[in-house]
C-alpha positions as a Markdown table, in Angstrom:
| # | Residue | x | y | z |
|---|---|---|---|---|
| 1 | Met | 7.2 | -10.4 | 1.0 |
| 2 | Leu | 5.1 | -11.8 | 3.8 |
| 3 | Thr | 4.5 | -15.2 | 2.2 |
| 4 | Arg | 6.6 | -17.9 | 0.6 |
| 5 | Phe | 5.7 | -21.1 | -1.2 |
| 6 | Val | 6.3 | -24.6 | 0.1 |
| 7 | Val | 7.0 | -26.9 | -2.8 |
| 8 | Gly | 4.9 | -30.1 | -3.2 |
| 9 | Asn | 4.5 | -31.3 | -6.7 |
| 10 | Gly | 5.6 | -28.0 | -8.3 |
| 11 | Asp | 2.4 | -27.6 | -10.4 |
| 12 | Arg | 1.4 | -24.2 | -9.0 |
| 13 | Ile | 4.6 | -22.5 | -8.2 |
| 14 | Arg | 6.3 | -20.4 | -10.9 |
| 15 | Phe | 10.0 | -21.4 | -11.2 |
| 16 | Trp | 11.4 | -17.9 | -11.9 |
| 17 | Glu | 9.0 | -15.4 | -10.4 |
| 18 | Asp | 7.7 | -16.9 | -7.1 |
| 19 | Leu | 9.5 | -16.9 | -3.8 |
| 20 | Trp | 10.2 | -20.5 | -3.0 |
| 21 | Trp | 14.0 | -21.1 | -3.0 |
| 22 | Arg | 16.1 | -19.0 | -0.6 |
| 23 | Asp | 15.4 | -15.4 | 0.1 |
| 24 | Gln | 14.7 | -14.1 | -3.5 |
| 25 | Pro | 12.9 | -15.3 | -6.6 |
| 26 | Leu | 15.2 | -17.2 | -8.9 |
| 27 | Gly | 14.6 | -14.6 | -11.6 |
| 28 | Ser | 16.3 | -12.1 | -9.2 |
| 29 | Gln | 19.0 | -14.4 | -8.1 |
| 30 | Tyr | 20.0 | -15.3 | -11.7 |
| 31 | Pro | 19.0 | -12.2 | -13.9 |
| 32 | Arg | 21.2 | -13.2 | -16.8 |
| 33 | Leu | 19.4 | -16.5 | -17.2 |
| 34 | Phe | 16.0 | -15.0 | -16.6 |
| 35 | Arg | 16.5 | -12.6 | -19.5 |
| 36 | Val | 17.0 | -15.4 | -22.0 |
| 37 | Val | 14.3 | -17.9 | -21.0 |
| 38 | Leu | 11.3 | -18.1 | -23.3 |
| 39 | Asp | 8.6 | -18.8 | -20.7 |
| 40 | Lys | 9.1 | -16.6 | -17.7 |
| 41 | Ile | 6.0 | -17.9 | -15.8 |
| 42 | Ile | 6.7 | -21.6 | -16.3 |
| 43 | His | 6.0 | -23.8 | -13.3 |
| 44 | Ile | 8.6 | -25.8 | -11.4 |
| 45 | Ser | 7.2 | -29.2 | -12.5 |
| 46 | Ser | 7.5 | -28.2 | -16.2 |
| 47 | Ile | 11.3 | -27.5 | -15.7 |
| 48 | Leu | 12.3 | -30.2 | -13.3 |
| 49 | Gly | 9.9 | -33.0 | -14.0 |
| 50 | Ser | 8.2 | -35.1 | -11.3 |
| 51 | Ser | 11.0 | -37.5 | -10.4 |
| 52 | Arg | 14.8 | -37.6 | -10.1 |
| 53 | Pro | 17.0 | -37.2 | -12.0 |
| 54 | Phe | 15.5 | -33.9 | -13.1 |
| 55 | Ser | 14.8 | -33.3 | -16.7 |
| 56 | Trp | 16.0 | -29.6 | -16.6 |
| 57 | Asn | 13.8 | -28.3 | -19.4 |
| 58 | Phe | 14.7 | -24.6 | -19.3 |
| 59 | Asn | 13.9 | -23.8 | -22.9 |
| 60 | Phe | 16.3 | -20.8 | -23.5 |
| 61 | Arg | 15.7 | -18.7 | -26.6 |
| 62 | Arg | 19.4 | -18.9 | -27.7 |
| 63 | Asn | 22.6 | -20.6 | -26.9 |
| 64 | Leu | 24.1 | -19.4 | -23.6 |
| 65 | Ser | 27.2 | -17.4 | -23.2 |
| 66 | Asp | 30.0 | -18.6 | -20.9 |
| 67 | Pro | 28.9 | -16.4 | -17.9 |
| 68 | Glu | 25.3 | -17.7 | -18.4 |
| 69 | Ile | 26.5 | -21.3 | -18.5 |
| 70 | Glu | 28.3 | -20.7 | -15.2 |
| 71 | Asp | 25.1 | -19.3 | -13.7 |
| 72 | Leu | 23.2 | -22.3 | -14.9 |
| 73 | Glu | 25.7 | -24.7 | -13.4 |
| 74 | Thr | 25.4 | -22.8 | -10.1 |
| 75 | Leu | 21.6 | -22.9 | -10.2 |
| 76 | Met | 21.6 | -26.7 | -10.9 |
| 77 | Arg | 24.0 | -27.4 | -8.1 |
| 78 | Ser | 21.9 | -25.3 | -5.7 |
| 79 | Leu | 18.7 | -27.3 | -6.6 |
| 80 | Asp | 20.4 | -30.6 | -6.3 |
| 81 | Gly | 18.9 | -31.2 | -2.8 |
| 82 | Leu | 15.3 | -30.3 | -3.9 |
| 83 | His | 12.8 | -33.1 | -3.7 |
| 84 | Leu | 9.3 | -32.9 | -5.4 |
| 85 | Ser | 6.4 | -34.7 | -3.9 |
| 86 | Pro | 4.0 | -35.8 | -6.7 |
| 87 | Ser | 1.2 | -36.6 | -4.2 |
| 88 | Val | 1.4 | -33.3 | -2.3 |
| 89 | Ser | 0.0 | -30.0 | -3.6 |
| 90 | Asp | 2.1 | -26.8 | -3.4 |
| 91 | Ala | 1.2 | -24.6 | -0.4 |
| 92 | Arg | 1.7 | -21.0 | 0.7 |
| 93 | Phe | 3.3 | -20.2 | 4.1 |
| 94 | Trp | 2.5 | -17.0 | 6.0 |
| 95 | Leu | 5.8 | -15.8 | 7.4 |
| 96 | Leu | 4.4 | -13.8 | 10.3 |
| 97 | Ser | 2.8 | -16.8 | 12.1 |
| 98 | Ser | 4.6 | -19.9 | 13.4 |
| 99 | Ser | 1.7 | -22.0 | 12.1 |
| 100 | Gly | 2.1 | -20.6 | 8.6 |
| 101 | Ile | -1.6 | -19.6 | 8.5 |
| 102 | Phe | -2.6 | -16.1 | 7.9 |
| 103 | Ser | -4.3 | -14.2 | 10.8 |
| 104 | Val | -5.4 | -10.6 | 11.0 |
| 105 | Lys | -3.8 | -10.3 | 14.5 |
| 106 | Ser | -0.3 | -11.3 | 13.2 |
| 107 | Phe | -0.5 | -8.8 | 10.4 |
| 108 | Phe | -1.7 | -6.0 | 12.7 |
| 109 | Leu | 1.2 | -6.7 | 15.2 |
| 110 | Ala | 3.7 | -6.6 | 12.3 |
| 111 | Leu | 2.3 | -3.2 | 11.1 |
| 112 | Ser | 2.4 | -1.9 | 14.7 |
| 113 | Gln | 6.0 | -2.9 | 15.2 |
| 114 | Phe | 7.4 | -1.9 | 11.9 |
| 115 | Ser | 8.6 | 1.7 | 12.1 |
| 116 | Gly | 8.6 | 2.2 | 8.4 |
| 117 | Ser | 4.9 | 1.2 | 7.9 |
| 118 | Pro | 2.4 | 3.8 | 6.7 |
| 119 | Gln | 0.3 | 5.6 | 9.3 |
| 120 | Val | -2.9 | 3.9 | 10.3 |
| 121 | Phe | -5.8 | 6.2 | 9.6 |
| 122 | Pro | -7.0 | 7.8 | 12.9 |
| 123 | Ser | -10.6 | 6.4 | 12.7 |
| 124 | Lys | -11.5 | 7.5 | 16.2 |
| 125 | Phe | -11.0 | 11.2 | 15.2 |
| 126 | Val | -13.9 | 10.8 | 12.8 |
| 127 | Trp | -16.2 | 8.1 | 14.1 |
| 128 | Lys | -15.9 | 9.0 | 17.8 |
| 129 | Ser | -16.5 | 12.7 | 17.3 |
| 130 | Gln | -19.8 | 14.1 | 18.7 |
| 131 | Val | -21.2 | 15.4 | 15.4 |
| 132 | Pro | -24.1 | 14.1 | 13.2 |
| 133 | Phe | -23.4 | 10.9 | 11.3 |
| 134 | Lys | -23.7 | 12.7 | 7.9 |
| 135 | Met | -20.8 | 15.0 | 8.9 |
| 136 | Arg | -18.6 | 12.1 | 10.0 |
| 137 | Ser | -19.3 | 10.3 | 6.8 |
| 138 | Phe | -18.4 | 13.3 | 4.7 |
| 139 | Val | -15.1 | 14.0 | 6.6 |
| 140 | Trp | -14.2 | 10.3 | 6.1 |
| 141 | Leu | -14.6 | 10.7 | 2.4 |
| 142 | Val | -12.7 | 13.9 | 2.4 |
| 143 | Ala | -9.7 | 12.4 | 4.3 |
| 144 | His | -9.6 | 9.5 | 1.8 |
| 145 | Lys | -9.9 | 11.8 | -1.2 |
| 146 | Lys | -13.2 | 10.3 | -2.4 |
| 147 | Val | -15.1 | 13.5 | -3.0 |
| 148 | Asn | -15.6 | 14.9 | -6.4 |
| 149 | Ser | -13.1 | 17.7 | -6.4 |
| 150 | Asn | -12.1 | 19.0 | -9.9 |
| 151 | Asp | -8.8 | 17.0 | -10.0 |
| 152 | Met | -10.7 | 13.7 | -9.3 |
| 153 | Leu | -13.3 | 14.5 | -11.9 |
| 154 | Gln | -10.6 | 15.1 | -14.4 |
| 155 | Leu | -9.3 | 11.6 | -13.8 |
| 156 | Arg | -12.7 | 9.9 | -13.8 |
| 157 | Arg | -14.6 | 11.9 | -16.4 |
| 158 | Pro | -12.4 | 14.4 | -18.2 |
| 159 | Tyr | -15.3 | 16.0 | -20.1 |
| 160 | Lys | -17.0 | 17.0 | -16.8 |
| 161 | Ala | -14.0 | 18.9 | -15.4 |
| 162 | Leu | -14.2 | 22.3 | -17.2 |
| 163 | Asn | -11.0 | 23.6 | -15.9 |
| 164 | Pro | -8.9 | 21.4 | -13.5 |
| 165 | Asp | -6.5 | 24.3 | -12.7 |
| 166 | Ile | -9.1 | 26.6 | -11.1 |
| 167 | Cys | -10.5 | 26.2 | -7.6 |
| 168 | Val | -14.3 | 26.9 | -7.3 |
| 169 | Leu | -13.7 | 29.0 | -4.2 |
| 170 | Cys | -10.7 | 31.2 | -4.8 |
| 171 | Met | -10.7 | 30.9 | -8.7 |
| 172 | Lys | -6.9 | 30.7 | -8.7 |
| 173 | His | -5.3 | 27.4 | -7.8 |
| 174 | Gly | -5.9 | 23.8 | -8.8 |
| 175 | Glu | -8.9 | 22.3 | -7.1 |
| 176 | Ser | -8.0 | 19.3 | -5.0 |
| 177 | Val | -9.3 | 18.0 | -1.7 |
| 178 | Asp | -6.4 | 19.3 | 0.4 |
| 179 | His | -6.6 | 22.7 | -1.4 |
| 180 | Leu | -10.3 | 23.1 | -1.0 |
| 181 | Phe | -10.4 | 22.2 | 2.7 |
| 182 | Leu | -7.0 | 23.4 | 3.9 |
| 183 | His | -5.0 | 25.6 | 1.6 |
| 184 | Cys | -7.6 | 27.7 | -0.3 |
| 185 | Ser | -7.4 | 31.4 | 0.8 |
| 186 | Leu | -11.1 | 31.4 | 1.8 |
| 187 | Thr | -10.7 | 28.1 | 3.8 |
| 188 | Thr | -7.5 | 29.2 | 5.4 |
| 189 | Gly | -9.4 | 32.3 | 6.8 |
| 190 | Leu | -11.8 | 30.0 | 8.6 |
| 191 | Trp | -9.0 | 27.9 | 10.1 |
| 192 | His | -7.3 | 31.0 | 11.3 |
| 193 | Lys | -10.4 | 32.3 | 13.0 |
| 194 | Leu | -10.7 | 28.9 | 14.8 |
| 195 | Phe | -7.1 | 29.1 | 16.1 |
| 196 | Gln | -7.5 | 32.8 | 17.0 |
| 197 | Leu | -10.2 | 31.6 | 19.5 |
| 198 | Ala | -7.5 | 29.4 | 21.0 |
| 199 | Lys | -5.0 | 32.3 | 20.9 |
| 200 | Met | -2.6 | 30.4 | 18.7 |
| 201 | Asp | -1.0 | 30.7 | 15.3 |
| 202 | Trp | -1.6 | 28.0 | 12.7 |
| 203 | Val | 0.4 | 26.6 | 9.9 |
| 204 | Pro | -1.7 | 24.5 | 7.6 |
| 205 | Pro | -0.6 | 20.8 | 7.5 |
| 206 | Arg | 0.2 | 19.1 | 4.2 |
| 207 | Ser | -3.1 | 17.2 | 4.0 |
| 208 | Ile | -6.4 | 16.5 | 5.8 |
| 209 | Phe | -5.0 | 13.1 | 6.6 |
| 210 | Asp | -2.1 | 14.7 | 8.4 |
| 211 | Met | -4.3 | 17.2 | 10.2 |
| 212 | Met | -6.1 | 14.3 | 12.0 |
| 213 | Phe | -2.8 | 13.3 | 13.6 |
| 214 | Ile | -2.2 | 16.6 | 15.2 |
| 215 | Asn | -2.4 | 16.5 | 19.0 |
| 216 | Phe | -3.9 | 20.0 | 19.3 |
| 217 | Asn | -4.3 | 21.1 | 22.9 |
| 218 | Gly | -5.3 | 24.7 | 22.2 |
| 219 | Phe | -8.7 | 24.0 | 23.7 |
| 220 | Gly | -7.3 | 22.2 | 26.6 |
| 221 | Ala | -5.7 | 18.8 | 27.2 |
| 222 | Ser | -8.8 | 17.5 | 28.9 |
| 223 | Lys | -11.3 | 15.2 | 27.2 |
| 224 | Arg | -13.6 | 18.3 | 26.7 |
| 225 | Gly | -10.8 | 20.1 | 24.9 |
| 226 | Arg | -10.1 | 17.2 | 22.6 |
| 227 | Val | -13.8 | 16.8 | 21.8 |
| 228 | Leu | -14.1 | 20.5 | 21.0 |
| 229 | Trp | -11.1 | 20.3 | 18.7 |
| 230 | Gln | -12.7 | 17.4 | 16.8 |
| 231 | Val | -16.0 | 19.0 | 16.5 |
| 232 | Ala | -14.6 | 22.4 | 15.4 |
| 233 | Ser | -12.3 | 21.0 | 12.8 |
| 234 | Ile | -15.0 | 18.7 | 11.4 |
| 235 | Ala | -17.5 | 21.5 | 11.4 |
| 236 | Ile | -15.1 | 23.7 | 9.3 |
| 237 | Ile | -14.7 | 20.9 | 6.7 |
| 238 | Trp | -18.5 | 20.5 | 6.6 |
| 239 | Val | -19.1 | 24.2 | 6.2 |
| 240 | Val | -16.6 | 24.4 | 3.3 |
């Protein structure tokens, strides 16, 4: 999680489910207690009250077993140092910024530095290519799987997809965006012809999205070669 709550009066923070005490929600820290509470989304102020000593209104649905009583005692001891501020509202703290305030810059830097983060879409491959705008727009939709291939129609409007297992081009395999524009036997022939011009063999990538990350230098490593690769690949998608 990239945010955590700062407790004020406790009226807006859920006691069990929100991240506000230590590094996990209390429901995860004390799963045996969480299983037997009646109201799992109850707020802090409804359990602890607004002043000390706390009222401890947990409202369990049955009497607790010995292990559950031990968990409850541990929880109550851990919260002994908590102080509610009746005149201060609960707040949310953005962990990626020292000020606690969200900023696009801090989030972008975190994504850039986190090796396990998903790949950022290579927008320049599409929008900086020297092709007409309608071609760029269409390839953008293809890469994001927003075109009406048969599998998408089957999800949105089942009665409009006559047979989701047949590609409209090869009449064999299931029709999806990646199949239509990369893996279909007819489409693959176009891609092979393009790579034959560069005197190279070609193994189709897993998806259109992955294809746009390929640093293909078959047409040269110069700017002209990169532009030619962008134009040629987008043109094939447009033709298909």
